N, C-alpha and C positions, 0 to 999 in steps of 0.2 A: 533537216534543220542543222544549221552550223552553229556551234557554240562560240564562234568568233563573230557572229552577227551582232549588230548594235543592241544594247539593252535599253528598254523603254520602261520608265518608272511612272506609275499613275495610280489613281484611285479606280478600283474595279467598277465597271458600269455596264458591261455587256453580258448577255446570257452565256455566251461561250466562255467568257472569263470566269464566271461563277461556277460553271460546270468543271472547269479545270481546278478551281479552288477546292471543290468538294473532293475531287480525286486526289489532289496532293494532301489534303487533310486526312484522307483514308490511309494513303501510303505512309504518312509520317506518324500519325497518332493511333493507328491500328496495327500496322505491320512493323514499324520500326520501334516506336515507343508505345507499347501496348496499354493504352488507356481505355480502349473500347473493344467490344467483342467483334470478331470478324463477321462479315456478311457476304452473301453471294454476289452482290454488286459492289465493285471496288470504288465506292464513293461514300463520303460521310458529310452530311449537312450539319453544321454546327447548330447547337440548340439556341444560340443567340444570333443566328444568321440574319434575321430580319432587322436587327439593330446594329449589326457590325458594319464598320467601314473597313474595307480591305485595301491595304496598300500593297501593290503588287509590282513585280518585275517581269517583263515579257521579253522574249527573244524569238523573233520570227513568229509572233502570235502564239508562242508556247509559254506556259507559265514556268518561270525560273525560280521565283521565290514569293513569299507572301507574309503578311502580318495583319492581324485584326485589331481594330481599336474600337472601344465602346465606352460611352459616357453615361449610360443609364444604370441606376441601381434597381435591384440588387445585383452586385457583381458576382462572378464565379467565386471569388475569394470570400464574399459574404457568406456563402454556403459552406465554406470549408473552415472558416476562422471566426468564431463568435466575437462580437464587439470589435470588429475590424477597425473602426475609427479611432479606438483608443491607442492603436499602434502607429497612427499616422500624424504628421504635422497638421495642426488645425488651420481652418480658414482657407482651404485650397479647393480648386475645382479639379476633380479627380476623373481620370479615365483608366480603363483597364486594358492592358496589352496582352494579347493571346495569339496562339497559333502561328508563332514564328516558325517558318519552314522553308528550306531551300531544296529544290529538286536535286537528286543525287548527281546527275551529270554536270551540275554547276558548282559542286562543292570543292573542286580542285582549284585551279589557278584563278577562276573567275568568282569563286565563292566570296572573297573579300569585296569584290566590286558589287555583287548583288546585295550583300548585307549593307555595304556603304550607302548605296542608293536608297534602300528601304529605310535606313535610319535617318537619312537626310529628309526623305519624304515624311517620316514620322515627326521630325522636328517641325517641319513646315505645317503639317496638319495640326499639331498641338498649338502652335502660335495662332493659326486661323480660328480655332475653336476655343481659344483662351484656356486650355488646360494648363495647369501649372504643377500637377502632380500625377505621376503614372504609377500604377501598381501591376505586378506580374506574379505568376506562380512559375518561377524559373526552375527548369530541371537542374538537379544537382550536377548533372553531367557537364553543364555549361557554366558552372559557378564562376570559373576564372574569367570568362568573357563578360558576364554581368558585373562582376566586381570591377573590371577594367573600364566599363562604361559608366560606373559611378552609382550603381544600384546599391541600396542599403537593405540588408536582410532584417526581417523582423518576425517575431512569433516563431512557433515551432514548425518543423518540417511537416508537410502534409503528404498524404498518399500512403497506401499500404503496400509494403514490399517494394519492388522495382518496377517503374521508376518512382522516385520521390521528388518532391517539389518544395522549394524554399520561397515563401512569400517575401517580396522585396518591393521597395518603392524608389523612385527617383524624382527630384524636383526639376522644374524647367530650368532654373538657373544652373543647376549642376549639369544637366544634360547639355545645355548650351556650351559648356566648357569641355566636358569629357568627350562628348560625341564629336566636337570639332577637332580635338586632338586625335581621336581615333580615325577620323576621315583624313587628316593630314598624314598620319602614319601608315595608312592603307597603301598597298602597292598599286592600287588603281584609284587615283585621286581626281579623275576627270569629271565626276558628277558633283554638282553644287546645287543646293536647293534654291528655289526662287525666293528672294527676299520679299518682305511685305513692303509694298511700294507706297510711299507718301510723298512722292516728288510732284512738282508742278508740271512735269513732262520729262521723258515719256511716262505715260501712266499705265496702270493695270487695265487690261481689256478683257472682255468676255470671250468665252470659247468660240462663239459664233463669229466674232470679229477675226480671231486667229484663223479659223477655218476659211473664211472668205478671202483673207490675205494669201492663203496657201494655194488657192486655185491656180490653174495654169494661166499664164499671161495671155491676154488677147489684144488685138489691135485696137487702137483708139478710134479707128474708122469703122469698126464692126457695129452693126445695128444694135446688138445686145448691149455693147458698151455704151452707145449713145443713149439707150433707154435708161440704163442705170444712172448715167450721168445726169440726165434731166430729172429723174426721180429724186436723186440726191439733192439737187438744187431746190426742187419744190419743197422737200421736207425742211431744208434749212430756212427757206423763206417763210414757211408757215411757222416755224419755231420762233422766229424773231419779228414776224410781221413786217418783213421787208418786201419791196416790190420786185427787186432783182438781186441775183447773186452771180458772181463769176468765180470759178475755181482755177487754181494755179498749182503747178508743181513747185513747192518750195515752202520754207518756214514762214511764220507770221511776219518776220522781218521783211520778206518780199512783199506781202500784202501792204505793209506800211510804205514801202518804197513806191508801190503803184499809186497809193493815195497821194503821196508827195508829188509824183509825176503829174497826176491829174490836177492837183491844185496849182501846178505851174501854169496851167492853161486858163485858170480863173483870174479875171482882172481884179485888181485891188489887193491890198495887203491882208495879212491874217494875224490871228492871236493864238499862241500855243500856251496851254496851261500845264504846269509840271508840279507834281507833289511827290515825286519818287523817281527811281531809276528809269522806269519806262516812259515817264513823261519827259525826262531828260533825253531819252533816245529819240523821241519825236522831234525835239529841237534839232538833234543831229541829222535826222532824215531831211528836215527842211533846209538846213544849211547846205547839205550836199547837193541839192538841186537848185540852190540859190533862190529860195523863196523869199518874198518880201514879207516879213512878219515881226511881231514883237512877242517876246517870251515873258510870261508871268511865272516866276519860280517861287513856290511856297515850300515850307518845311516838309520833310518826309513824314508822311502820315497825317499831315494837316489837310482836312477835307476842302474840296473846292466848293465854296458857298456861292450860289448864283447871285444872292443879294449883294455880296461884296464885289462881284465881277461886273455888276451893272455899270459902275463908274468907269471901269476900264473900257467898256464898249462905247459908252456915250461921250467920253472925253476925247477930244481931238478927232482925228480921222477914224470913222467907224470901220471896223474890220469887215472884209467880205466873207471870211470864214473863221471858224474857231475849231481847234483840234486839241483833244485831250484823251487821257486814258480813262476808261470806265472803271475797271478794277485794276488798281495799281499793285501788281504782283509783288513788288519788293516789300510792301508793308501790309498788304491785304485791304487797304483802304478802298471802299466802294463809293465812288463819287455819285452825286445826285443826278441821275440820268434825266428824270422827268423835269427837274428844275432847270437843267441845262437846255433841254428841248424847248421849254417854255420861254426862257430868256432869249434864245437864238431866234425863235419864231417871232417874238415881239419886236426884235430889231432887224429882222430880215438878214440874219447871219447864217451861213451854211455851216451846220454842225457836223464835224467829222470825229469819229471815235475809234480808239483801239479797244476792241472788245475781246481780245484774245483769251483773257483769263476769266471772263464773265459768262460768255455764251456757253450754255450747257451746265453751269453751276448755279445760276440764279435766273429768274425770269428777266428777259430782255426784250423790250419793245422798241424797234428801230423805226417806227412810223415817223416820217418827216426827217430822218437823219440822212444827210447828203452822202457820206461814205462811212463805212465801218469795216474794220478788219477782224479776222478771226483765223483760227488754225485748227487742224484736225486732232492734234496730239495732246490736248488739254481737256477741257470740260466736255467735249464731244466724245471722249473715250475711244478714240481710234489711234492708229499709228501716226507719228509725225510725218510730215512730207507733203500735205495738202494745205494750202492757205486759201483764203477767200476774201472777197470784198463785196459787201452789200451796198446797194445804192438805191435811191428812191426816184431816179430819173434816167432817161435815156442818155447814153454817152456816145457821142460821135467819134469815129476814128480820127486820129491825127498823126499822119505818117511823116510829118516834117520835123516835129519839135521834141518828141520823146521816143525812146527806144521801143522797138517793136514788142519786146516781151513785157513792157510796162504799159502798153497802149490798151486800156480797158475797152475802148471802142472797137479795136481790131478784134478782140475776143468776141464781142457781140456780133460782128459781121460774119464770123466763122462758126456760128452756133455754139460758142463757148469753148471750142476745141481746136484752136489753130495749130497747136504743136503737140508733140508726143506727150501722152499722159499715161501714168502707170495704172493699168487696170487693177492690179493687186491692191494698191492704195485706195483706189476709187471704190472697189467692192467692199473693202474693209470699212471704209467710212459709211457706205450705204448700210452695211450690216449693223454698225454701231448706232445708226439713227432710226432704223426701222422698229416699229412696235414699242417705242419707249413711252412710258407713262411719265411725261415730264413733270406734271404737278406732283406726283408721288416722289419722283427723284429729288426735286428741289426740297420737298418737305423732309425727306429722310436725311439729306445732306445737312440741312439746317439743324435738325434735331441732334444728329451725331456731333456736329460742330459745337452746339450749345453745351452739350454734356462735356466734351473734351475741353473747351475753354474753362468751364467751371472747375474741372479737376486740375488743370494746369495752374490756375490761380491759387487753388488750395495748396498745391505743392510748393508755391512760392515763386513761380516764374513771373517775370514781367512781360506782359503781352503788348506788342506794338499796336497802337490804335484802340486800346481797351477803353470802352465808353463812347467811342465814335461808331459810325456805320462802317462795318467791315464785311468782307466776303466770308461766307461760311466755309468756303473751300480753301482759304489761305490763312494760316495762323503763324504769325511771326513772333519768335521769342527772343528777347534781348537778355543775353547771359551777363552775369557780373564780370568785371575785368579779370578776376582771378581764375575764371573758368574759360578755357579755350574752346570756342565753338567748333573748330576743325577737329579737335581731339574728341569732343562729345559726338560729333557727327560720325567720325571714324569708328568709335566704339559702338555706336548704335548700328552701324552697317555690319560690324562683326557679329552683333547680336541678332542680325537678320532683319533690320528695318532701314529702309532707304529714306533719309530725310534730305532736305535741301540745305546745304551749308557750303558748298564748294565755289559758288559764284563769288567773284571778286567783291561785289558790293556787300554781300553778306559777311564775308570774312573781315572786311574793313570795319564793319560795325559790331562784330562778334555776335551775330544773329544766327539762329537756325530757324527753319520753317517746316511746318507740318502741313501738307496739302491733301485735301480730300477731293481731288479732281477725277481720279480713276475709280474703278470698281472697288468698293469698300464696304465693310460690315462693322457693326457695333463691336463684335467680338474682337476683330483685329485692332480696333482703336483701344479697347480695354487692355489688350496684351501690350500694345505700344506704351501705354501709360505705365504699366508695371515695369517694362524694360527700361523706360526712361528713369524710373525711380532707381533701379538697380545700377544704372550707369552714372547717374548724377548725384546720388545721395548716399551718405554713409550709413544712416540709421533708417530702418524700414519697418513699417507695421502694416497690418492688413485690416481693412474695415469689414463690416458685416456683408457688404456687397461683393467681397472678393477682390476689391481693388486696393492696391498698396498705396498708402498716403505718406506724405512727408512735409516738413516745414522748412528745412534748411538746405541750401545748395552746398554740396561738398566742394572743397577746393580741388583743383587739378593736381 
């Protein structure tokens, strides 16, 4: 083993990792810091092993360092210090940190890097589990380090003789500041924890998706690739009840360009409905291919009401097609899909949809929809880079009037794979779609969103589209003029939460967005709310549920 090999930081999950944890536990807390009696076997299984989460550092599959985190009472300190809660700040979700140990050979030049990475992983774990207070029995030998990290001593020193231990605690908000400064001052600053992702894309993905992406690349002509390709299309079609689907290498913008190109082959003019940024982009798509169309532009967040559109369709020359966005990502507005389908079917109008932000986040039924676009990197919870067009009819190739890459019929002629296609992205998408309980996913997203919206309203935020039909996966917040959205977004990023605020259309309106498109848990959303309180508000209180609440937005 080379001590210069890369360090890997993770949560322990394998039997061989746990075996090395038991051995390091023995070497550290029996041989070096004699807390336990020696045994013939050089291994020590912690009494709370079954409940511990071990944050570890590996080098060439050898354990370099570890830390145990546990959130179940009674804690080890409960047994050492009567009336433990009397010494702690009230209304907190507590975890106990124990068994911090670094293998001897890593305590030199790389010791700082090992500790740095473990602390970063600890911060990330605390955010994910919604812990906002940690307690430790810190050896007095390392008192200077704990003080530097922001730990507050409380109660008497415990332990008879040597070693002795000082009970200490640290709040999440203190740890966010002091640990960040420690990581910056460390001689090895290359490790950064993964921030909690609330972006509309790229989104957080499951481990299975990452593993599929990391497979060795294979040819798009290989039979195994073709099998996965067809299986992926079948899952997608079943998800949205579409007859056919075509996959492309590119963003959702490419899928809309393909729809625009196909509409150029349809006789008659069209109607484009816009009630936000992405509806306006459909207008731009249409102009660039010189489509014959009329645009109906509504206010941002104003829902498309099929009843009000009937006059647009029946007055003057009837449109051959209608194109609009299902979920308008800029505002979160969810337009009435079933109403639009019924209206278009009644007047024999071909309905085309941008479903890039709706598929995978809410139930979508594309029965009878002429064309619909989607992308892999949003609600489908895979990596960006694969776009798709669903259609309810056969599309003939047209080699004379539209570019080859935009010719949907040409894809159909070539079994859907006329050009090079990334096997890594395909396998990742397939993994993201397999064995998903969509009904449960939609229900969980809706429940988390409902809880989050109610808390944000209690905190005093103005939600775009509140009271209208909105996507559970897109929550847009309008900040008051005296609060800078870019500053708030930057502060939240520093605190470890990625929100959407950098897009030009959001900055122009002083909005920020919280999106629930990727892998997400209730615990992460609760911690987001608390962090948003700390960033946005001056005064803070904690309710009985452990969630900090506020009524007034602080000025920047």
